[in-house]
C-alpha positions in Angstrom: 75.4 92.8 111.5 74.8 90.7 108.4 75.6 92.9 105.4 74.9 92.3 101.8 77.2 94.3 99.5 76.5 94.7 95.8 79.6 95.6 93.8 81.9 94.3 96.5 84.5 93.3 93.9 84.9 96.9 92.7 87.2 99.6 93.9 85.1 101.2 96.6 83.2 98.1 97.5 86.3 95.9 98.0 87.7 98.3 100.6 84.4 98.7 102.3 84.0 94.9 102.6 87.5 94.7 104.1 86.6 97.4 106.7 83.2 95.8 107.5 84.8 92.4 108.2 87.6 94.0 110.3 84.8 95.6 112.4 83.2 92.2 113.0 80.4 92.2 110.5 79.4 89.1 108.4 79.5 90.1 104.7 78.0 88.6 101.5 79.4 90.1 98.3 77.2 90.1 95.2 79.0 91.1 92.0 78.7 90.0 88.3 82.4 90.9 87.8 81.9 92.9 84.6 83.6 95.8 86.3 85.0 94.2 89.5 87.7 91.6 90.1 87.3 88.3 91.9 90.7 88.7 93.6 89.5 92.0 95.0 87.0 90.2 97.2 88.2 89.7 100.8 88.5 86.0 101.3 86.6 86.2 104.6 83.4 87.3 102.7 80.9 85.0 101.1 81.0 85.6 97.4 78.0 85.2 95.1 78.6 85.8 91.4 75.4 87.5 90.2 73.7 88.1 86.9 71.6 91.3 87.2 70.0 90.5 83.9 68.6 87.2 85.1 65.2 87.7 86.6 64.9 86.9 90.3 68.6 86.3 90.8 69.2 89.2 93.1 66.0 88.5 95.1 67.1 84.9 95.7 70.6 86.1 96.8 69.2 88.6 99.2 66.7 86.2 100.6 69.4 83.5 101.1 71.8 86.0 102.9 69.0 87.4 105.2 70.9 90.7 105.7 70.3 93.4 108.3 71.7 96.0 105.9 72.4 96.3 102.1 75.3 98.5 100.9 74.7 99.2 97.2 77.8 100.0 95.2 77.1 98.2 91.9 76.7 100.6 89.0 78.1 101.7 85.7 79.9 105.0 86.3 81.6 106.3 83.1 80.2 109.8 82.4 81.3 109.8 78.7 79.9 106.3 78.1 76.6 107.4 79.6 76.4 110.1 76.9 76.7 107.6 74.1 74.9 104.6 75.6 72.3 106.0 78.0 70.2 102.8 77.9 73.0 100.9 79.6 73.0 103.4 82.5 69.2 103.5 83.0 69.0 99.7 82.8 71.9 98.9 85.2 71.6 101.8 87.6 67.9 102.2 87.7 65.9 99.1 86.5 68.2 96.6 88.1 68.5 98.8 91.2 64.7 98.6 91.4 65.0 94.8 91.6 67.3 95.2 94.6 64.9 97.5 96.3 62.1 95.1 95.9 64.3 92.3 97.2 65.2 94.4 100.3 61.5 95.0 101.1 60.6 91.3 100.6 63.5 90.3 102.9 62.5 92.9 105.5 66.0 94.5 105.4 66.2 97.3 107.9 68.8 99.6 106.4 69.9 100.5 102.8 73.1 102.5 102.1 73.5 103.8 98.6 76.6 104.9 96.7 75.4 108.0 94.9 77.5 110.8 93.4 78.0 114.6 93.3 77.1 114.3 89.6 73.5 114.5 90.7 74.0 118.2 91.3 75.4 119.2 87.9 77.3 122.5 87.7 76.9 123.9 91.3 75.4 127.3 92.1 78.1 127.7 94.8 81.0 125.9 96.4 81.6 124.3 98.9 78.5 122.3 97.8 75.9 121.5 100.4 73.1 118.9 100.2 70.4 121.5 99.7 71.7 122.7 96.3 69.5 122.1 93.3 70.1 118.8 91.6 70.4 119.3 87.8 72.5 116.5 86.4 74.0 117.1 82.9 74.6 113.4 81.9 72.6 110.1 82.1 75.0 108.8 84.7 74.1 111.6 87.2 70.5 111.3 86.2 70.4 107.6 86.8 71.8 108.1 90.3 69.3 110.9 91.0 66.4 108.7 89.9 67.5 106.0 92.3 67.8 108.5 95.1 64.1 109.5 94.4 63.1 105.8 94.4 64.8 105.4 97.8 62.8 108.3 99.2 59.5 106.7 98.1 60.4 103.3 99.4 61.2 105.0 102.8 57.8 106.7 102.8 55.8 103.7 101.6 57.7 100.7 103.1 59.6 102.3 105.9 63.0 101.3 104.4 65.6 103.4 106.3 68.3 104.6 103.9 71.4 106.8 103.7 72.5 108.0 100.3 76.1 109.2 100.0 77.0 111.7 97.3 80.7 111.0 96.7 83.1 113.5 95.3 86.4 111.9 94.0 87.3 108.6 95.7 91.0 108.0 95.7 93.8 106.1 97.6 94.0 102.5 98.7 94.2 100.3 101.7 97.3 98.1 102.0 95.5 95.2 100.4 93.0 96.7 98.0 93.3 99.5 95.4 92.1 101.0 92.2 92.0 98.9 89.0 89.4 99.8 86.5 89.4 98.2 83.1 88.7 101.6 81.6 90.5 104.1 83.9 89.1 107.6 83.9 90.3 108.8 87.3 93.1 111.3 87.5 95.4 109.9 90.2 95.9 106.4 88.8 96.3 107.8 85.3 99.0 110.2 86.5 100.8 107.4 88.4 101.0 105.3 85.2 103.9 107.6 84.2 106.2 106.7 87.2 105.1 103.1 86.8 106.5 103.1 83.3 103.1 102.5 81.7 102.7 105.9 80.1 105.1 108.5 78.8 102.9 111.5 79.9 99.6 112.4 81.5 97.0 114.7 80.2 95.5 118.0 81.4 92.1 118.8 79.9 91.7 122.6 80.0 94.2 125.1 81.3 92.0 128.3 81.0 89.5 127.8 83.8 88.9 130.6 86.3 91.1 129.0 88.9 94.5 130.0 90.3 96.5 127.8 87.9 93.9 127.5 85.1 93.1 123.8 85.7 90.0 122.2 87.3 89.8 121.9 91.1 88.3 118.8 92.7 87.8 117.4 96.1 89.5 114.0 96.8 88.4 111.6 99.6 90.3 108.6 100.7 88.7 105.2 100.1 89.0 104.1 103.7 87.3 107.3 104.9 84.4 106.4 102.5 84.2 103.0 104.0 84.1 104.3 107.6 81.2 106.6 106.6 79.2 103.6 105.3 79.6 101.8 108.6 78.5 104.8 110.6 75.4 105.0 108.3 74.3 101.5 109.3 73.4 102.6 112.8 69.7 102.7 113.5 68.0 106.0 113.0 70.5 107.4 110.4 68.5 108.6 107.4 68.9 110.9 104.5 71.4 112.3 102.0 75.0 113.2 102.7 77.9 114.6 100.8 81.3 112.9 101.3 84.4 114.9 100.6 87.2 116.6 102.5 86.1 120.2 101.9 89.4 121.1 100.3 90.0 121.3 96.6 93.1 120.5 94.6 93.8 121.5 91.0 94.9 119.0 88.3 98.4 120.6 88.4 98.6 120.2 92.1 97.7 116.5 91.8 100.4 116.0 89.3 102.9 117.8 91.4 101.9 115.7 94.4 102.3 112.5 92.4 105.8 113.7 91.4 106.8 114.3 95.0 105.5 111.0 96.3 106.9 108.9 93.4 110.1 110.8 93.1 109.7 110.9 89.3 109.2 113.7 86.9 105.7 113.4 85.3 105.4 115.2 81.9 101.9 116.6 81.1 100.3 117.4 77.8 97.8 120.2 77.7 94.6 119.5 75.8 91.3 121.4 75.3 88.6 121.4 77.9 86.2 118.5 78.0 82.5 119.5 77.6 80.6 119.8 80.9 83.6 119.9 83.3 82.9 122.6 85.9 85.8 124.7 87.1 85.5 123.7 90.7 83.7 121.0 92.7 84.3 120.9 96.4 82.1 119.3 99.0 80.8 120.5 102.3 80.6 117.3 104.4 79.5 119.1 107.5 76.2 117.2 107.6 78.0 113.9 107.7 80.4 115.2 110.4 77.6 116.5 112.5 74.9 113.8 112.1 77.1 110.7 111.7 80.1 111.6 113.7 82.3 111.0 110.6 85.9 112.2 110.8 88.2 111.7 107.7 91.5 110.1 108.7 93.2 111.1 105.4 92.3 114.7 104.6 95.6 115.6 103.0 96.2 114.9 99.3 99.8 113.7 100.0 98.5 110.9 102.3 95.9 109.9 99.7 98.4 109.7 96.9 101.0 107.9 99.1 98.6 105.1 99.8 97.7 104.8 96.1 101.3 104.8 95.0 102.2 102.1 97.6 99.4 99.9 96.2 100.2 100.4 92.6 103.9 99.7 93.2 102.9 96.3 94.7 100.3 95.7 92.0 101.6 97.5 88.8 99.2 95.6 86.5 96.3 95.6 89.0 94.4 92.5 89.9 95.1 89.3 88.0 91.4 88.6 87.3 
């Protein structure tokens, strides 16, 4: 298939592009490089540097590529920033996303796969979390993703655009070539690994009084390659709807730190800090729908394997991408 990937220079997008090309697909990457890195784009892909703020740019790029499918990863994704600058999130994640939807319809694209988030749920009524839980986001980031999910549903009803929206839990790990390098790093595993890399003296634990076995938050981690495989399965004709992507197992912050210590062979001091507002004690996915409907099977369900791939990549790229 011909696949148009927005945000293909970012963390998740870069690995998905690599996996798509390895599977024989022809890929066009569209990215404005505000968050992504040019050297994170597989050299086998066609790269178009976009400007989402320039009217008609995305439509021209989609029309020129003539894709069978669009994989939409491009977004702003910092929860804290969304609470101080909500306009940026509604503009980038919703308004510019609308331009992409319009371009997809105009180009008669058959399939649209969207990178959504478990933040659309807000604090869950129960765990493991299933797709039928109420969606009550507690920040503009989650709200912007939920708004786009609703737009997808209407474009499916009105224009027949077939879509799959994946609600990610915590993406982690790396492929041998591509890994995690954010200009502002908010994810736990790369921040913890900064200590054995010699880039930080300690890591931070936000909250140690949660109702969990060790008092720290529990989260579900999913390997980046497993995410990519799910996206390729979603491109098959007839696949439609909303799916959680996670491993169904939760690990506490302390367990993540201990795993990073074992994998790196280094002691990692941690500083305990107060809770951050809005952090639920436990977020764990039920991905049974994706397993049943899409035939998805995670290859890296264990935290040790996820951390090992991340550590291998960071050792080879201690300062991340050069550009």
